[in-house]
C-alpha positions in Angstrom: 22.1 -5.8 -3.6 18.6 -7.4 -4.2 17.3 -8.2 -7.6 13.8 -9.2 -8.5 13.1 -11.7 -11.2 9.6 -12.5 -12.5 8.9 -16.1 -13.3 6.2 -18.7 -13.3 6.8 -22.0 -11.5 3.8 -24.4 -11.9 5.1 -26.4 -8.9 4.7 -23.3 -6.6 2.0 -21.2 -8.2 -1.4 -21.8 -9.6 -1.7 -21.8 -13.4 -2.6 -18.1 -13.6 -0.3 -16.5 -11.0 3.2 -15.0 -11.2 5.7 -15.0 -8.4 8.7 -12.9 -7.8 12.0 -14.4 -6.6 14.4 -12.2 -4.6 18.0 -13.2 -5.0 19.9 -12.2 -1.8 23.7 -11.6 -1.8 25.5 -14.7 -0.6 27.3 -14.5 2.7 31.0 -15.1 2.3 30.9 -17.4 -0.7 27.8 -19.4 0.4 25.2 -20.5 -2.2 22.5 -18.2 -3.2 19.4 -18.0 -1.0 16.2 -17.8 -3.0 13.0 -16.5 -1.4 9.7 -16.8 -3.1 7.7 -13.5 -2.9 3.9 -13.7 -3.1 1.5 -10.8 -2.8 1.1 -11.8 0.9 4.8 -11.5 1.8 5.9 -8.6 -0.5 7.5 -5.8 1.5 5.1 -3.0 2.3 5.7 0.2 0.3 5.4 3.6 2.0 2.3 5.6 1.1 4.6 8.6 0.2 5.8 6.6 -2.8 2.3 6.8 -4.4 0.8 9.8 -6.2 -2.9 10.3 -5.8 -4.7 10.4 -9.1 -7.2 13.1 -8.2 -4.7 15.4 -6.4 -2.2 15.0 -9.3 -5.0 16.0 -11.7 -5.5 19.2 -9.6 -1.8 19.9 -9.8 -2.1 19.7 -13.6 -5.0 22.1 -13.6 -2.9 24.5 -11.4 -0.3 24.5 -14.1 -3.0 25.4 -16.7 -3.9 28.3 -14.3 -0.3 29.3 -14.1 -0.3 29.8 -17.9 -3.3 32.2 -17.5 -1.3 34.2 -14.9 1.9 34.4 -17.0 2.2 37.9 -18.5 4.5 36.5 -21.2 1.5 34.6 -22.7 -0.5 36.7 -25.1 -3.6 38.3 -23.5 -6.3 36.4 -25.3 -4.4 33.1 -24.8 -4.5 33.8 -21.1 -8.2 34.1 -21.3 -8.4 30.8 -23.1 -6.3 29.2 -20.3 -8.8 30.5 -17.8 -11.6 28.9 -19.8 -9.7 25.6 -20.1 -9.1 25.7 -16.4 -12.9 26.1 -15.8 -13.8 23.4 -18.3 -11.3 21.0 -16.8 -12.6 21.6 -13.3 -16.2 21.0 -14.4 -15.3 17.7 -15.9 -13.2 16.8 -12.9 -16.1 17.3 -10.5 -18.6 15.5 -12.7 -16.4 12.4 -13.1 -13.7 12.1 -10.5 -15.2 13.9 -7.5 -18.5 12.2 -8.0 -16.7 8.9 -7.7 -15.0 10.0 -4.5 -18.3 11.1 -3.1 -19.9 7.8 -4.0 -17.2 6.1 -1.9 -17.8 8.5 1.0 -21.6 8.0 0.9 -21.2 4.2 0.6 -19.1 4.2 3.8 -16.0 2.9 2.0 -13.3 4.3 4.2 -10.4 1.9 3.5 -7.2 4.0 2.8 -6.0 3.9 -0.7 -2.4 3.1 -1.6 -1.4 6.7 -0.9 -2.8 6.4 2.6 -5.9 8.6 2.2 -9.4 7.6 3.0 -12.2 8.7 0.6 -13.2 11.4 3.2 -9.7 12.7 3.6 -9.3 12.8 -0.2 -12.6 14.7 -0.6 -11.5 17.3 2.0 -8.1 17.7 0.3 -9.8 18.1 -3.1 -12.1 20.7 -1.6 -9.3 22.7 0.0 -7.1 22.8 -3.1 -10.1 23.6 -5.4 -11.1 26.5 -3.3 -7.6 27.9 -3.4 -7.4 27.4 -7.2 -10.8 29.1 -7.8 -9.8 32.0 -5.6 -6.6 32.4 -7.7 -8.7 32.1 -10.9 -11.0 34.9 -9.8 -8.0 37.0 -8.8 -6.3 36.5 -12.2 -9.5 37.4 -14.1 -10.5 40.5 -12.0 -7.1 42.0 -11.2 -5.1 41.1 -14.3 -7.1 40.1 -17.4 -10.1 42.4 -17.2 -8.1 45.6 -16.6 -5.7 44.6 -19.4 -8.5 43.8 -21.8 -10.1 47.2 -21.0 -6.8 48.9 -21.8 -7.2 47.3 -25.3 -10.8 48.4 -25.6 -12.4 45.1 -24.8 -15.0 45.3 -22.1 -16.6 42.2 -20.5 -20.2 42.7 -19.2 
């Protein structure tokens, strides 16, 4: 078993840095072997271990949309969830997608910790957003509007 301990050793580190020490299990009663880990020699972590901030946000907004689709939710609340979904998506594009596009336009194509380049991220955002908007339109036109009309509420 490997345990990591955070410590500061002025003899090894600069005054502002922190090192990690990995204690390895001793082999057949031998003394402990200490290995100093610096950012340069830390083991690489798989990109699958990281969650992309923008795609995670779209997953959250998909859950908002799921509330609008749920027939157990009161009808007018379902309409509110559709409005919240739209408002969230507007803000997402104004702030988050604009930042991704700035990276694309600046030619910054270095992969992020989750392994995606800014161009790949933009394409993933576009694909998911198109699916979510199609679902939103479907919920509104095939579920909410007919149900509202049954209750005497007509949207024009």
